[in-house]
C-alpha positions in Angstrom: 97.4 25.2 -32.5 98.2 28.9 -32.4 100.6 29.9 -35.2 102.8 32.9 -35.8 100.7 34.1 -38.7 97.8 34.7 -36.4 99.7 36.6 -33.8 100.2 40.4 -33.4 102.4 42.5 -31.2 100.8 45.9 -30.4 103.1 49.0 -30.4 102.4 52.3 -28.6 104.3 55.4 -28.0 104.0 57.4 -24.8 104.0 61.2 -24.6 101.9 64.0 -23.0 100.2 67.2 -24.2 102.8 69.5 -22.6 104.7 69.8 -25.8 101.8 71.0 -28.0 100.0 69.5 -31.0 102.9 69.9 -33.5 105.2 67.7 -31.4 102.4 65.1 -31.0 101.8 65.0 -34.7 105.5 64.5 -35.4 105.6 61.7 -32.9 102.7 59.9 -34.7 104.6 60.2 -38.0 107.8 58.9 -36.4 106.2 55.8 -34.8 104.3 55.0 -38.0 107.6 55.1 -39.9 109.3 52.9 -37.3 106.3 50.4 -37.4 106.4 50.2 -41.2 110.2 49.6 -41.1 109.9 46.9 -38.5 107.2 45.1 -40.5 109.0 45.4 -43.9 112.7 45.4 -43.1 113.4 43.9 -39.7 112.6 40.2 -40.4 110.5 39.9 -37.2 108.5 36.8 -36.8 105.3 38.6 -35.8 103.4 41.5 -37.3 103.5 44.8 -35.3 100.2 46.7 -35.0 100.5 50.4 -34.2 98.1 51.8 -31.6 97.1 55.4 -31.0 99.6 57.7 -29.2 99.2 57.3 -25.4 98.9 60.7 -23.7 96.1 60.2 -21.1 95.6 57.7 -18.2 92.1 56.7 -19.5 93.5 55.9 -22.9 96.3 53.8 -21.5 93.9 51.9 -19.3 91.6 51.2 -22.3 94.6 50.1 -24.4 95.8 47.6 -21.7 92.3 46.2 -21.4 92.1 45.7 -25.2 95.5 44.0 -25.1 94.1 41.5 -22.6 90.9 40.8 -24.5 92.5 40.5 -28.0 92.9 36.9 -29.2 95.6 37.9 -31.6 97.7 40.3 -29.5 100.3 38.3 -27.6 102.4 41.2 -26.2 102.8 45.0 -25.9 105.8 47.2 -26.9 106.0 50.7 -25.5 108.3 53.5 -26.7 108.6 56.5 -24.5 109.3 59.0 -27.3 109.1 62.0 -24.9 108.8 62.3 -21.2 105.5 60.4 -20.3 104.6 60.8 -16.6 104.5 57.3 -15.2 101.6 57.8 -12.8 99.3 57.8 -15.8 100.5 54.3 -16.7 99.8 52.8 -13.3 96.2 51.8 -13.8 96.7 50.3 -17.2 99.9 48.4 -16.3 98.2 47.1 -13.1 95.7 45.3 -15.2 97.9 44.3 -18.1 98.1 40.5 -18.4 100.3 40.0 -21.4 104.1 40.4 -21.8 105.5 43.9 -21.9 108.6 45.2 -23.7 110.0 48.7 -23.3 111.8 49.7 -26.5 114.4 52.3 -25.3 115.3 54.0 -28.6 115.0 57.4 -30.3 114.0 58.3 -33.8 117.4 60.0 -34.7 120.5 57.9 -34.7 123.0 60.8 -34.4 122.9 64.1 -32.4 122.4 67.1 -34.8 125.0 69.1 -33.0 124.8 72.2 -35.1 121.0 72.5 -35.3 119.7 71.0 -32.1 117.4 73.4 -30.2 114.8 73.2 -27.4 112.1 72.0 -29.8 114.3 69.1 -30.8 115.1 68.3 -27.2 111.4 68.4 -26.2 110.6 66.0 -29.0 113.4 63.4 -28.5 113.4 62.6 -24.8 113.6 58.8 -24.7 116.9 59.1 -22.8 115.0 60.3 -19.7 111.4 59.5 -20.6 112.3 55.8 -20.6 113.8 56.1 -17.2 110.5 57.4 -15.8 108.7 54.5 -17.3 111.4 52.1 -16.0 110.9 53.4 -12.5 107.2 52.6 -12.5 107.9 49.1 -13.9 110.4 48.5 -11.0 108.1 50.1 -8.4 105.3 47.9 -9.5 107.5 44.8 -9.6 106.4 44.4 -13.2 108.1 41.5 -15.0 108.9 43.2 -18.3 111.7 43.3 -20.8 113.9 46.2 -22.0 115.6 46.5 -25.4 118.0 49.5 -25.8 119.5 50.7 -29.1 118.8 52.4 -32.4 115.7 51.0 -33.9 117.3 50.2 -37.3 120.1 48.1 -35.7 120.1 44.4 -36.4 120.9 43.6 -32.8 117.8 45.4 -31.7 115.7 43.4 -34.2 117.2 40.1 -32.9 116.3 40.9 -29.3 112.8 41.9 -30.2 112.4 38.8 -32.3 113.4 36.6 -29.4 111.0 38.3 -27.1 108.2 37.9 -29.7 108.8 34.2 -29.9 108.6 33.8 -26.1 105.4 35.9 -26.2 103.8 33.4 -28.7 104.9 30.5 -26.5 103.4 32.0 -23.4 100.2 32.7 -25.2 100.2 29.1 -26.4 100.5 27.8 -22.9 97.4 29.6 -21.8 95.4 27.6 -24.3 97.5 24.4 -24.0 95.8 21.1 -23.1 97.9 18.0 -22.3 96.6 14.5 -22.1 98.2 11.8 -19.9 97.6 8.2 -21.1 98.0 6.4 -17.8 99.6 7.8 -14.7 103.2 8.5 -13.7 105.7 5.7 -13.6 105.3 4.0 -10.3 107.4 5.3 -7.4 109.1 8.0 -9.4 109.2 11.3 -7.6 110.3 14.1 -10.1 107.7 13.4 -12.7 105.0 14.2 -10.1 103.9 17.8 -9.4 101.0 20.1 -8.6 98.9 20.3 -11.8 96.6 23.0 -10.4 99.6 25.2 -9.5 101.0 24.7 -13.0 97.7 25.8 -14.5 97.6 28.9 -12.3 101.2 29.8 -13.1 101.5 28.8 -16.8 97.9 28.4 -18.0 98.0 24.9 -19.4 95.7 22.1 -18.2 96.7 18.5 -17.6 94.2 15.7 -17.5 94.3 11.9 -17.7 92.4 9.8 -20.2 92.1 6.1 -20.0 94.4 4.1 -22.2 91.3 2.1 -23.3 89.8 5.3 -24.7 92.9 5.7 -26.8 92.9 2.1 -27.9 89.4 2.4 -29.1 90.5 5.2 -31.4 93.5 3.2 -32.6 91.4 0.2 -33.4 89.0 2.4 -35.5 91.8 3.5 -37.9 91.1 2.6 -41.5 93.4 0.2 -43.4 93.7 2.6 -46.4 95.0 5.3 -44.1 97.6 2.9 -42.7 98.8 1.9 -46.2 99.1 5.6 -47.1 101.2 6.3 -44.0 103.5 3.3 -44.6 104.1 4.7 -48.1 105.2 7.9 -46.4 107.6 6.0 -44.1 109.2 4.3 -47.1 109.7 7.7 -48.8 111.2 9.5 -45.8 113.3 6.7 -44.1 115.6 3.8 -44.6 113.5 0.8 -43.9 115.3 -2.2 -42.2 114.8 -5.5 -43.9 112.6 -6.9 -41.2 110.1 -4.1 -41.7 110.1 -4.3 -45.5 107.4 -6.0 -47.5 107.6 -9.8 -46.6 109.9 -8.9 -43.8 109.4 -11.0 -40.6 108.3 -7.9 -38.6 106.2 -6.1 -41.3 103.1 -6.5 -39.1 104.9 -4.6 -36.3 105.3 -1.7 -38.7 101.6 -1.9 -39.6 100.7 -1.8 -35.9 103.1 1.2 -35.4 101.4 3.1 -38.2 98.0 2.3 -36.7 99.1 3.6 -33.3 100.4 6.8 -34.8 97.2 7.5 -36.7 95.2 6.7 -33.6 97.1 8.9 -31.2 97.1 11.8 -33.7 93.4 11.4 -34.2 92.8 11.4 -30.4 95.0 14.6 -30.0 93.1 16.4 -32.8 89.7 15.4 -31.5 90.6 16.7 -28.0 92.5 19.7 -29.2 95.5 18.5 -27.2 99.0 20.1 -27.8 100.9 17.4 -26.0 100.7 14.0 -24.2 102.5 11.5 -22.0 102.6 7.7 -21.9 104.0 5.2 -19.5 105.2 1.7 -20.4 103.5 0.4 -17.2 100.0 1.2 -18.6 99.6 0.1 -22.3 96.7 -2.2 -21.9 95.3 -3.1 -25.4 98.2 -1.6 -27.3 100.3 -3.9 -29.5 103.6 -2.1 -28.8 105.1 0.9 -27.1 104.4 4.0 -29.3 108.0 4.8 -30.2 107.7 5.7 -33.9 104.4 7.5 -33.3 105.8 9.6 -30.6 108.9 10.6 -32.6 106.9 11.7 -35.6 104.3 13.6 -33.5 107.0 15.5 -31.8 108.4 16.4 -35.2 105.0 17.9 -36.0 105.2 20.1 -32.9 103.4 18.1 -30.2 104.8 18.0 -26.7 105.7 14.7 -25.2 107.4 13.1 -22.3 107.6 9.5 -21.1 106.5 8.0 -17.8 103.7 10.5 -17.2 106.1 13.5 -17.0 103.6 16.2 -17.9 105.9 19.1 -17.0 108.5 18.0 -19.5 105.8 17.4 -22.1 104.5 21.0 -21.6 108.0 22.4 -21.7 108.7 20.6 -25.0 105.6 22.0 -26.6 106.4 25.5 -25.3 110.0 25.3 -26.7 108.7 23.9 -30.0 106.6 27.0 -30.4 109.5 29.3 -29.5 111.7 27.6 -32.0 109.3 27.3 -34.9 111.0 28.3 -38.1 114.5 28.5 -36.5 117.3 26.2 -37.6 117.9 23.2 -35.3 115.6 20.8 -33.6 114.0 20.3 -30.2 113.5 16.9 -28.6 112.6 14.9 -25.5 115.8 13.7 -24.0 117.4 11.9 -21.0 121.0 11.6 -19.9 121.6 7.9 -20.4 125.2 7.1 -19.6 128.6 8.6 -19.3 132.0 8.2 -20.9 134.6 9.2 -18.3 137.6 9.2 -20.7 139.9 11.7 -19.0 139.9 15.0 -20.8 137.1 14.0 -23.2 134.2 13.2 -20.9 130.9 12.7 -22.8 127.3 12.2 -22.1 125.2 9.8 -24.3 121.6 11.1 -24.3 118.6 9.2 -25.5 115.2 7.9 -24.3 114.7 4.3 -25.5 112.4 5.0 -28.5 111.3 8.6 -28.1 113.8 11.2 -29.5 112.4 13.7 -32.0 114.0 13.4 -35.5 114.1 17.2 -35.8 117.6 17.0 -34.4 118.9 14.5 -36.9 122.3 15.2 -38.6 121.8 17.1 -41.9 121.4 15.0 -45.0 121.0 11.7 -43.1 117.9 9.6 -43.5 116.9 8.0 -40.2 116.7 4.2 -40.1 113.2 2.9 -39.4 113.9 -0.4 -37.6 112.0 -2.9 -35.4 114.0 -4.3 -32.5 113.2 -6.0 -29.2 112.7 -3.9 -26.0 113.3 -5.4 -22.6 110.5 -3.5 -20.9 106.7 -3.1 -21.4 106.0 -6.8 -22.2 104.8 -5.9 -25.7 105.7 -6.7 -29.3 108.9 -5.4 -30.6 108.3 -1.7 -31.3 109.2 0.4 -34.4 111.5 3.4 -33.9 113.7 5.8 -35.9 117.4 5.4 -35.3 119.8 8.4 -35.9 122.4 10.6 -34.3 122.0 14.3 -33.5 124.0 16.8 -35.5 127.0 18.5 -33.8 126.8 22.0 -32.4 125.7 24.2 -29.5 122.6 22.9 -27.6 120.8 23.3 -24.3 119.1 20.8 -22.0 116.2 22.3 -20.0 114.2 20.9 -17.1 111.1 22.3 -15.4 110.5 20.9 -11.9 108.1 21.4 -9.0 110.1 21.8 -5.9 107.2 22.1 -3.5 106.6 25.8 -3.2 107.5 27.0 -6.7 108.5 25.9 -10.2 112.2 25.9 -11.1 113.7 26.0 -14.6 117.2 24.6 -15.1 119.1 25.0 -18.3 122.5 23.5 -19.1 124.6 24.6 -22.1 126.1 21.8 -24.1 128.4 21.2 -27.1 127.0 18.3 -29.1 129.7 16.3 -30.8 129.6 13.8 -33.7 128.9 10.4 -32.3 132.5 9.0 -32.0 131.6 5.3 -32.4 128.6 3.3 -33.7 126.2 1.6 -31.3 125.4 -1.7 -33.1 123.7 -3.3 -30.1 121.8 -0.2 -29.0 119.2 0.6 -31.6 118.1 4.0 -30.4 118.2 7.6 -31.5 120.8 9.6 -29.5 122.8 12.7 -29.0 126.4 12.8 -27.6 127.5 16.0 -25.9 130.1 17.7 -23.7 128.2 19.6 -21.0 129.4 23.0 -20.0 131.6 23.8 -18.1 132.5 20.1 -17.6 130.8 16.8 -16.9 131.6 16.8 -13.2 130.5 20.4 -12.6 127.4 20.3 -14.7 126.2 17.0 -13.3 126.8 18.2 -9.7 125.0 21.5 -10.3 122.1 19.6 -12.1 121.8 17.3 -9.1 122.0 20.0 -6.5 119.2 21.9 -8.4 116.9 18.9 -8.3 116.4 19.0 -12.1 114.8 15.9 -13.6 116.4 13.0 -15.3 114.2 13.9 -18.3 114.9 17.1 -20.2 114.1 19.0 -23.4 117.1 19.2 -25.7 117.3 22.0 -28.2 119.7 23.2 -30.8 117.4 25.9 -31.9 117.2 28.1 -28.8 119.9 30.1 -27.1 120.0 30.8 -23.4 118.4 34.2 -24.0 115.1 32.5 -24.6 115.1 30.8 -21.2 116.0 34.0 -19.5 113.1 35.8 -21.1 110.7 33.0 -20.5 111.6 32.8 -16.8 111.5 36.6 -16.5 108.1 37.0 -18.0 106.7 34.1 -15.9 108.5 35.3 -12.8 109.9 31.8 -12.1 113.3 30.7 -10.9 116.0 30.0 -13.5 119.2 28.3 -12.8 121.8 28.4 -15.7 124.6 25.9 -15.9 127.2 27.1 -18.5 130.9 28.0 -19.0 130.8 30.4 -16.0 129.3 28.0 -13.5 131.2 27.3 -10.2 129.8 25.0 -7.6 130.4 27.3 -4.7 128.6 30.2 -6.5 125.9 27.8 -7.6 125.2 26.6 -4.0 125.0 30.3 -2.9 122.5 31.0 -5.7 120.3 28.1 -4.5 120.4 29.6 -1.0 119.5 33.1 -2.2 116.7 31.9 -4.4 115.1 30.3 -1.3 114.6 33.9 -0.1 113.9 35.5 -3.5 111.2 33.0 -4.4 109.9 32.2 -0.9 106.3 32.9 -1.8 104.3 29.8 -2.8 104.7 29.3 -6.6 106.2 32.8 -6.9 
């Protein structure tokens, strides 16, 4: 799996030879200083690599080709230090296949009112040089990002860092492989979709492998490895009495460990970044893979139940974006409502399969083995916990026939108000924004899935960047949402995104 330490962002300044060699040499010194500052002081997640000053069309074209071919480069930042005629950028940008960010800044923070002369003005022309570059980006319908502000400002660094994380995630998608063990849950509509169109748009491939192939790997797991993994369970989690040594369901825990090691081995052998299962196709497995799924998600794998490959892919993508940030990211589903007037709540879960990365701080999840009314298998192991309170987002990626649509709903997760002694699942309890009735109506009108990816690590800015760079539709449900406006947005988007899979 691609990691941040392997990634690079390339940085290039644009100018021209009109201003003479002394100006160009000063620009080179300035951008080198900025690059060094970014890498040492800005706390950015990815190393910035400075490229030669861009002053000629051929050089720009070559640079953009090198960006495309580089396995390490995941995006390009441009800084128009002076006026850089945009026609010389056209050929390069036409062929650029990786994300682009225009840094609209200038080397000096303040205007030197008493000493500013024409030489200074010629050298520091971002104010209108960036507008020339912006025109060609707009004229070419180029999906790119713009960050404006002084390059030493923390706010600028934070915006660049978010863009970098999205770049790494998009790069990961182009190499992502997902495996489906079994098909979709029968007769379910929203988990279906066009996998070829998804590969064209996002880059990831989705293929099915027989459950029997997985079972063969599970059955080959060594007993010593199982014992070692159970030791790990006993260190990390509270173990319920039935799962402890001599407990009546100890064998179920052993079977769960075997399943986890088998799935992990299968994923590693196939270089898969995510997977799906369905309880309707578990032939040869002792139990539903609840504990295994939870722990593999915590390691960064994408997952969704019932064959929902789009949600599994989105989970992996969001895990990559969020790597190293506080807060977790998990597979989720709106389970049931509490319609208490003035304190309406949603209880979110998914039977066995919620990632423990969202667990409340300082709490050891309970590893328990309880009956499950579906699947017709032995009682499965699972981790039971509540999500920590705080801001969160639920996101859903769907195929609506002629394009992909991303829907994101802002939430306020609350401390679970009461125990659930008869519902042994991991869960999160939240107040959706702007309210339960408005958010649910908007979610339904948008066609978003009953499955979602729940994150406390990512703000809405990440989803806006992701949709922008992929040129896909994004519908945001938050404090500002009004149903009348939301319905209009749906109508307008039918025009704006009328091309197939735009």
